[in-house]
py3Dmol code that shows the C-alpha trace and the ligand (Angstrom):
import py3Dmol

protein = """\
ATOM      1  CA  MET A   1      15.501  48.459 -23.690  1.00  0.00           C
ATOM      2  CA  ASP A   2      12.888  45.710 -23.548  1.00  0.00           C
ATOM      3  CA  LEU A   3      13.865  42.852 -25.778  1.00  0.00           C
ATOM      4  CA  VAL A   4      12.429  39.434 -26.594  1.00  0.00           C
ATOM      5  CA  LEU A   5      14.744  36.626 -27.609  1.00  0.00           C
ATOM      6  CA  PHE A   6      12.825  34.361 -29.885  1.00  0.00           C
ATOM      7  CA  GLY A   7      13.635  30.998 -31.380  1.00  0.00           C
ATOM      8  CA  PRO A   8      12.995  27.277 -31.071  1.00  0.00           C
ATOM      9  CA  PRO A   9      13.959  25.378 -27.922  1.00  0.00           C
ATOM     10  CA  GLY A  10      17.689  24.664 -28.163  1.00  0.00           C
ATOM     11  CA  ALA A  11      18.468  27.761 -30.250  1.00  0.00           C
ATOM     12  CA  GLY A  12      20.640  29.136 -27.479  1.00  0.00           C
ATOM     13  CA  LYS A  13      18.272  31.804 -26.187  1.00  0.00           C
ATOM     14  CA  GLY A  14      19.183  31.269 -22.540  1.00  0.00           C
ATOM     15  CA  THR A  15      22.905  31.475 -23.173  1.00  0.00           C
ATOM     16  CA  GLN A  16      22.578  34.576 -25.358  1.00  0.00           C
ATOM     17  CA  ALA A  17      20.266  36.165 -22.807  1.00  0.00           C
ATOM     18  CA  LYS A  18      22.926  35.816 -20.112  1.00  0.00           C
ATOM     19  CA  LEU A  19      25.566  37.410 -22.366  1.00  0.00           C
ATOM     20  CA  LEU A  20      23.221  40.250 -23.274  1.00  0.00           C
ATOM     21  CA  VAL A  21      22.424  40.855 -19.591  1.00  0.00           C
ATOM     22  CA  GLN A  22      26.080  41.766 -19.138  1.00  0.00           C
ATOM     23  CA  LEU A  23      26.285  43.889 -22.295  1.00  0.00           C
ATOM     24  CA  LEU A  24      23.024  45.779 -21.805  1.00  0.00           C
ATOM     25  CA  GLY A  25      22.905  45.931 -18.002  1.00  0.00           C
ATOM     26  CA  VAL A  26      19.272  44.837 -17.780  1.00  0.00           C
ATOM     27  CA  PRO A  27      18.013  41.622 -16.175  1.00  0.00           C
ATOM     28  CA  GLN A  28      16.887  38.423 -17.866  1.00  0.00           C
ATOM     29  CA  VAL A  29      13.249  37.395 -17.551  1.00  0.00           C
ATOM     30  CA  ALA A  30      13.274  33.615 -17.857  1.00  0.00           C
ATOM     31  CA  THR A  31       9.844  32.620 -16.597  1.00  0.00           C
ATOM     32  CA  GLY A  32      10.673  28.927 -16.142  1.00  0.00           C
ATOM     33  CA  ASP A  33      13.607  29.629 -13.804  1.00  0.00           C
ATOM     34  CA  MET A  34      11.691  32.408 -12.061  1.00  0.00           C
ATOM     35  CA  MET A  35       8.704  30.190 -11.381  1.00  0.00           C
ATOM     36  CA  ARG A  36      10.909  27.458  -9.967  1.00  0.00           C
ATOM     37  CA  SER A  37      12.634  29.842  -7.577  1.00  0.00           C
ATOM     38  CA  GLU A  38       9.386  31.538  -6.579  1.00  0.00           C
ATOM     39  CA  ARG A  39       7.972  28.096  -5.801  1.00  0.00           C
ATOM     40  CA  ALA A  40      11.048  27.223  -3.770  1.00  0.00           C
ATOM     41  CA  SER A  41      10.797  30.507  -1.843  1.00  0.00           C
ATOM     42  CA  GLY A  42       7.417  29.469  -0.463  1.00  0.00           C
ATOM     43  CA  SER A  43       5.879  32.923  -1.165  1.00  0.00           C
ATOM     44  CA  GLU A  44       2.117  33.233  -1.632  1.00  0.00           C
ATOM     45  CA  LEU A  45       2.590  33.363  -5.397  1.00  0.00           C
ATOM     46  CA  GLY A  46       4.985  30.446  -5.193  1.00  0.00           C
ATOM     47  CA  LYS A  47       2.347  28.410  -3.398  1.00  0.00           C
ATOM     48  CA  ARG A  48      -0.150  29.120  -6.179  1.00  0.00           C
ATOM     49  CA  PHE A  49       2.465  27.919  -8.711  1.00  0.00           C
ATOM     50  CA  ASP A  50       2.975  24.797  -6.689  1.00  0.00           C
ATOM     51  CA  GLU A  51      -0.714  23.848  -6.975  1.00  0.00           C
ATOM     52  CA  PHE A  52      -0.204  23.506 -10.722  1.00  0.00           C
ATOM     53  CA  MET A  53       3.425  22.486 -11.033  1.00  0.00           C
ATOM     54  CA  SER A  54       3.203  19.660  -8.478  1.00  0.00           C
ATOM     55  CA  VAL A  55       0.636  17.906 -10.681  1.00  0.00           C
ATOM     56  CA  GLY A  56       2.407  18.701 -13.956  1.00  0.00           C
ATOM     57  CA  LYS A  57      -0.156  21.295 -15.096  1.00  0.00           C
ATOM     58  CA  LEU A  58       0.603  24.534 -16.930  1.00  0.00           C
ATOM     59  CA  VAL A  59       0.572  27.535 -14.630  1.00  0.00           C
ATOM     60  CA  PRO A  60      -2.215  29.918 -15.796  1.00  0.00           C
ATOM     61  CA  ASP A  61      -1.082  32.966 -17.737  1.00  0.00           C
ATOM     62  CA  GLU A  62      -2.355  35.492 -15.193  1.00  0.00           C
ATOM     63  CA  LEU A  63      -0.182  34.008 -12.441  1.00  0.00           C
ATOM     64  CA  VAL A  64       2.903  34.090 -14.638  1.00  0.00           C
ATOM     65  CA  LEU A  65       2.094  37.647 -15.548  1.00  0.00           C
ATOM     66  CA  GLN A  66       2.000  38.621 -11.858  1.00  0.00           C
ATOM     67  CA  LEU A  67       5.496  37.296 -11.506  1.00  0.00           C
ATOM     68  CA  ILE A  68       6.682  39.236 -14.567  1.00  0.00           C
ATOM     69  CA  GLU A  69       5.001  42.394 -13.323  1.00  0.00           C
ATOM     70  CA  GLY A  70       6.855  42.121 -10.033  1.00  0.00           C
ATOM     71  CA  THR A  71      10.151  41.707 -11.825  1.00  0.00           C
ATOM     72  CA  LEU A  72       9.585  44.588 -14.242  1.00  0.00           C
ATOM     73  CA  ALA A  73       8.629  46.896 -11.388  1.00  0.00           C
ATOM     74  CA  SER A  74      11.917  46.205  -9.570  1.00  0.00           C
ATOM     75  CA  GLU A  75      14.748  48.720  -9.574  1.00  0.00           C
ATOM     76  CA  THR A  76      17.080  46.492 -11.617  1.00  0.00           C
ATOM     77  CA  ALA A  77      14.569  46.271 -14.474  1.00  0.00           C
ATOM     78  CA  ARG A  78      13.854  49.986 -14.661  1.00  0.00           C
ATOM     79  CA  GLU A  79      15.857  50.344 -17.881  1.00  0.00           C
ATOM     80  CA  GLY A  80      14.426  47.238 -19.476  1.00  0.00           C
ATOM     81  CA  ALA A  81      14.601  43.473 -19.508  1.00  0.00           C
ATOM     82  CA  ILE A  82      15.488  40.565 -21.764  1.00  0.00           C
ATOM     83  CA  PHE A  83      12.651  38.076 -22.186  1.00  0.00           C
ATOM     84  CA  ASP A  84      13.813  34.563 -22.829  1.00  0.00           C
ATOM     85  CA  GLY A  85      11.199  31.858 -23.468  1.00  0.00           C
ATOM     86  CA  TYR A  86       8.294  34.269 -23.060  1.00  0.00           C
ATOM     87  CA  PRO A  87       5.831  35.089 -24.578  1.00  0.00           C
ATOM     88  CA  ARG A  88       5.035  31.693 -26.093  1.00  0.00           C
ATOM     89  CA  THR A  89       1.535  32.458 -27.334  1.00  0.00           C
ATOM     90  CA  THR A  90      -0.144  35.425 -28.964  1.00  0.00           C
ATOM     91  CA  ALA A  91      -2.366  35.847 -25.901  1.00  0.00           C
ATOM     92  CA  GLN A  92       0.759  36.133 -23.711  1.00  0.00           C
ATOM     93  CA  ALA A  93       2.285  38.637 -26.131  1.00  0.00           C
ATOM     94  CA  GLU A  94      -0.820  40.805 -25.966  1.00  0.00           C
ATOM     95  CA  ALA A  95      -0.863  40.650 -22.159  1.00  0.00           C
ATOM     96  CA  LEU A  96       2.806  41.571 -22.004  1.00  0.00           C
ATOM     97  CA  ASP A  97       2.239  44.517 -24.378  1.00  0.00           C
ATOM     98  CA  LYS A  98      -0.489  45.805 -22.075  1.00  0.00           C
ATOM     99  CA  LEU A  99       1.615  45.390 -18.951  1.00  0.00           C
ATOM    100  CA  LEU A 100       4.547  47.244 -20.514  1.00  0.00           C
ATOM    101  CA  SER A 101       2.310  49.925 -21.923  1.00  0.00           C
ATOM    102  CA  ASN A 102       0.937  50.607 -18.424  1.00  0.00           C
ATOM    103  CA  MET A 103       4.562  51.272 -17.415  1.00  0.00           C
ATOM    104  CA  GLY A 104       5.139  53.545 -20.406  1.00  0.00           C
ATOM    105  CA  ARG A 105       7.252  50.882 -22.080  1.00  0.00           C
ATOM    106  CA  THR A 106       7.101  48.726 -25.154  1.00  0.00           C
ATOM    107  CA  ILE A 107       8.963  45.782 -26.661  1.00  0.00           C
ATOM    108  CA  ASP A 108      11.727  47.547 -28.593  1.00  0.00           C
ATOM    109  CA  HIS A 109      13.171  44.543 -30.373  1.00  0.00           C
ATOM    110  CA  VAL A 110      12.318  40.930 -31.013  1.00  0.00           C
ATOM    111  CA  VAL A 111      15.423  39.004 -32.004  1.00  0.00           C
ATOM    112  CA  SER A 112      14.455  35.852 -33.850  1.00  0.00           C
ATOM    113  CA  LEU A 113      17.277  33.326 -33.794  1.00  0.00           C
ATOM    114  CA  GLN A 114      17.330  31.357 -37.049  1.00  0.00           C
ATOM    115  CA  ILE A 115      18.381  27.739 -36.669  1.00  0.00           C
ATOM    116  CA  THR A 116      17.341  24.457 -38.256  1.00  0.00           C
ATOM    117  CA  LEU A 117      16.166  21.355 -36.377  1.00  0.00           C
ATOM    118  CA  ASP A 118      19.333  19.522 -37.498  1.00  0.00           C
ATOM    119  CA  HIS A 119      21.547  22.165 -35.904  1.00  0.00           C
ATOM    120  CA  ILE A 120      19.481  22.066 -32.716  1.00  0.00           C
ATOM    121  CA  LEU A 121      19.778  18.271 -32.492  1.00  0.00           C
ATOM    122  CA  ASP A 122      23.537  18.539 -32.978  1.00  0.00           C
ATOM    123  CA  ARG A 123      23.751  21.085 -30.186  1.00  0.00           C
ATOM    124  CA  VAL A 124      21.278  19.632 -27.687  1.00  0.00           C
ATOM    125  CA  VAL A 125      21.573  15.862 -27.870  1.00  0.00           C
ATOM    126  CA  GLY A 126      25.279  15.960 -27.006  1.00  0.00           C
ATOM    127  CA  ARG A 127      24.661  18.248 -24.067  1.00  0.00           C
ATOM    128  CA  ARG A 128      25.430  17.060 -20.539  1.00  0.00           C
ATOM    129  CA  ALA A 129      24.663  18.915 -17.333  1.00  0.00           C
ATOM    130  CA  CYS A 130      25.930  18.822 -13.814  1.00  0.00           C
ATOM    131  CA  PHE A 131      22.861  17.943 -11.771  1.00  0.00           C
ATOM    132  CA  ASN A 132      24.408  19.566  -8.726  1.00  0.00           C
ATOM    133  CA  CYS A 133      25.398  23.068  -9.965  1.00  0.00           C
ATOM    134  CA  GLY A 134      23.830  23.309 -13.415  1.00  0.00           C
ATOM    135  CA  GLN A 135      27.089  23.707 -15.345  1.00  0.00           C
ATOM    136  CA  THR A 136      26.627  22.438 -18.902  1.00  0.00           C
ATOM    137  CA  TYR A 137      29.020  20.545 -21.134  1.00  0.00           C
ATOM    138  CA  HIS A 138      28.871  19.138 -24.655  1.00  0.00           C
ATOM    139  CA  LEU A 139      30.343  15.764 -25.597  1.00  0.00           C
ATOM    140  CA  ARG A 140      32.051  17.270 -28.652  1.00  0.00           C
ATOM    141  CA  TYR A 141      32.250  21.042 -28.145  1.00  0.00           C
ATOM    142  CA  SER A 142      33.096  21.337 -24.470  1.00  0.00           C
ATOM    143  CA  PRO A 143      33.481  17.844 -23.025  1.00  0.00           C
ATOM    144  CA  PRO A 144      33.166  17.225 -19.301  1.00  0.00           C
ATOM    145  CA  PRO A 145      36.458  16.385 -17.552  1.00  0.00           C
ATOM    146  CA  SER A 146      37.548  12.791 -18.248  1.00  0.00           C
ATOM    147  CA  SER A 147      37.453  12.193 -14.487  1.00  0.00           C
ATOM    148  CA  GLY A 148      33.685  12.581 -14.708  1.00  0.00           C
ATOM    149  CA  VAL A 149      33.881  15.214 -12.004  1.00  0.00           C
ATOM    150  CA  CYS A 150      32.319  18.649 -12.562  1.00  0.00           C
ATOM    151  CA  SER A 151      35.009  21.290 -13.029  1.00  0.00           C
ATOM    152  CA  VAL A 152      32.907  23.874 -11.213  1.00  0.00           C
ATOM    153  CA  CYS A 153      31.554  22.115  -8.122  1.00  0.00           C
ATOM    154  CA  GLY A 154      33.371  18.755  -7.936  1.00  0.00           C
ATOM    155  CA  SER A 155      30.170  16.719  -8.166  1.00  0.00           C
ATOM    156  CA  SER A 156      30.124  13.511 -10.207  1.00  0.00           C
ATOM    157  CA  GLN A 157      26.462  13.995 -11.202  1.00  0.00           C
ATOM    158  CA  ILE A 158      27.111  14.820 -14.860  1.00  0.00           C
ATOM    159  CA  LYS A 159      24.226  13.437 -16.901  1.00  0.00           C
ATOM    160  CA  GLN A 160      21.980  14.015 -19.878  1.00  0.00           C
ATOM    161  CA  ARG A 161      18.882  16.000 -18.953  1.00  0.00           C
ATOM    162  CA  LYS A 162      15.555  14.454 -19.884  1.00  0.00           C
ATOM    163  CA  ASP A 163      14.750  17.532 -21.961  1.00  0.00           C
ATOM    164  CA  ASP A 164      17.848  16.958 -24.067  1.00  0.00           C
ATOM    165  CA  HIS A 165      16.774  13.540 -25.400  1.00  0.00           C
ATOM    166  CA  GLU A 166      16.185  13.528 -29.150  1.00  0.00           C
ATOM    167  CA  ASP A 167      12.489  12.606 -29.033  1.00  0.00           C
ATOM    168  CA  VAL A 168      11.799  15.400 -26.539  1.00  0.00           C
ATOM    169  CA  VAL A 169      13.720  17.898 -28.643  1.00  0.00           C
ATOM    170  CA  ARG A 170      11.768  16.954 -31.765  1.00  0.00           C
ATOM    171  CA  ARG A 171       8.445  17.168 -29.937  1.00  0.00           C
ATOM    172  CA  ARG A 172       9.226  20.582 -28.465  1.00  0.00           C
ATOM    173  CA  TYR A 173      10.373  21.848 -31.891  1.00  0.00           C
ATOM    174  CA  GLU A 174       7.063  20.826 -33.457  1.00  0.00           C
ATOM    175  CA  ALA A 175       5.153  22.518 -30.603  1.00  0.00           C
ATOM    176  CA  TYR A 176       7.192  25.669 -31.173  1.00  0.00           C
ATOM    177  CA  LYS A 177       6.412  25.632 -34.885  1.00  0.00           C
ATOM    178  CA  SER A 178       2.680  25.338 -34.356  1.00  0.00           C
ATOM    179  CA  GLU A 179       2.074  27.362 -31.170  1.00  0.00           C
ATOM    180  CA  THR A 180       4.897  29.806 -30.685  1.00  0.00           C
ATOM    181  CA  GLU A 181       5.986  30.847 -34.158  1.00  0.00           C
ATOM    182  CA  PRO A 182       2.679  32.723 -34.685  1.00  0.00           C
ATOM    183  CA  VAL A 183       3.843  35.119 -31.940  1.00  0.00           C
ATOM    184  CA  LEU A 184       6.363  36.439 -34.457  1.00  0.00           C
ATOM    185  CA  SER A 185       3.538  37.700 -36.694  1.00  0.00           C
ATOM    186  CA  HIS A 186       2.173  39.626 -33.740  1.00  0.00           C
ATOM    187  CA  TYR A 187       5.440  41.487 -33.411  1.00  0.00           C
ATOM    188  CA  GLU A 188       6.077  41.743 -37.118  1.00  0.00           C
ATOM    189  CA  ALA A 189       2.951  43.833 -37.396  1.00  0.00           C
ATOM    190  CA  LYS A 190       4.703  46.247 -35.041  1.00  0.00           C
ATOM    191  CA  GLY A 191       7.885  46.280 -37.086  1.00  0.00           C
ATOM    192  CA  VAL A 192      10.190  45.237 -34.256  1.00  0.00           C
ATOM    193  CA  VAL A 193      11.401  41.834 -35.485  1.00  0.00           C
ATOM    194  CA  VAL A 194      15.001  41.297 -36.562  1.00  0.00           C
ATOM    195  CA  ARG A 195      16.200  37.900 -37.808  1.00  0.00           C
ATOM    196  CA  VAL A 196      19.637  36.746 -36.726  1.00  0.00           C
ATOM    197  CA  ASP A 197      21.562  33.688 -37.850  1.00  0.00           C
ATOM    198  CA  GLY A 198      21.761  31.553 -34.681  1.00  0.00           C
ATOM    199  CA  VAL A 199      24.384  29.103 -35.975  1.00  0.00           C
ATOM    200  CA  GLY A 200      28.016  29.595 -34.976  1.00  0.00           C
ATOM    201  CA  GLU A 201      30.235  30.455 -32.040  1.00  0.00           C
ATOM    202  CA  LEU A 202      28.437  32.015 -29.065  1.00  0.00           C
ATOM    203  CA  SER A 203      30.337  35.267 -29.353  1.00  0.00           C
ATOM    204  CA  GLU A 204      29.647  35.510 -33.113  1.00  0.00           C
ATOM    205  CA  VAL A 205      25.938  35.131 -32.513  1.00  0.00           C
ATOM    206  CA  THR A 206      26.063  37.736 -29.751  1.00  0.00           C
ATOM    207  CA  SER A 207      27.812  40.187 -32.123  1.00  0.00           C
ATOM    208  CA  ARG A 208      25.166  39.597 -34.756  1.00  0.00           C
ATOM    209  CA  ILE A 209      22.459  40.304 -32.185  1.00  0.00           C
ATOM    210  CA  THR A 210      24.001  43.518 -30.912  1.00  0.00           C
ATOM    211  CA  ALA A 211      24.609  44.700 -34.470  1.00  0.00           C
ATOM    212  CA  ALA A 212      21.004  43.917 -35.388  1.00  0.00           C
ATOM    213  CA  ILE A 213      19.595  45.942 -32.485  1.00  0.00           C
ATOM    214  CA  GLY A 214      22.074  48.792 -32.992  1.00  0.00           C
ATOM    215  CA  VAL A 215      24.041  48.389 -29.759  1.00  0.00           C
ATOM    216  CA  GLU A 216      27.708  49.329 -29.787  1.00  0.00           C
ATOM    217  CA  THR A 217      30.054  46.941 -27.970  1.00  0.00           C
ATOM    218  CA  ASP A 218      33.786  46.942 -27.367  1.00  0.00           C
ATOM    219  CA  GLY A 219      34.684  43.877 -29.234  1.00  0.00           C
TER     220      GLY A 219
END
"""
ligand_1 = """\
1
ZN
Zn 28.759 21.053 -10.940
"""
view = py3Dmol.view(width=600, height=400)
view.addModel(protein, "pdb")
view.setStyle({"model": 0}, {"cartoon": {"style": "trace"}})
view.addModel(ligand_1, "xyz")
view.setStyle({"model": 1}, {"stick": {}})
view.zoomTo()
view.show()
């Protein structure tokens, strides 16, 4: 099953993607993370990424698509993949359609997580992350240990990420509304979009997603 998780930044796509990876047994395609690790690996493609990323420029679509193609062709992604944070533009959606079609595949479902800006701010602005291992906390919903030491790795580098500041969140939400939301129309024309309420406990949202795409789970 090839599935796109869709929704504004802060809707919980990454977290839901990780849960769905376990339930569906297919890998997550998170292009941001993948580009960072490709760059760190020093591969030829990673070096091309570095030319753009090191000066804060957007990596051109065709380079990102090469990375996705490599992932989709791997054994682990033979049965499908979960796209998280991609495609962000209609041009990217069309390129992805073509790539999948060449492999005899298609996007089966686009899950659009429904959440308001107020809910996103509530969720994101209180978020804190361990800068050493990446573990995330939330000041109200899952507070970091009072010792200030990360419960996973023991580091004391628990801070607010720059991307989690309110002004950044608002700016990214507006960009999503104007640039990325049109991608939904592209998929709506294909009849593959399901809308899922993205507000609530993680497991509740996961259950709504699996119900919406017709996947049976044990609980
Ligand atoms: Zn940590």
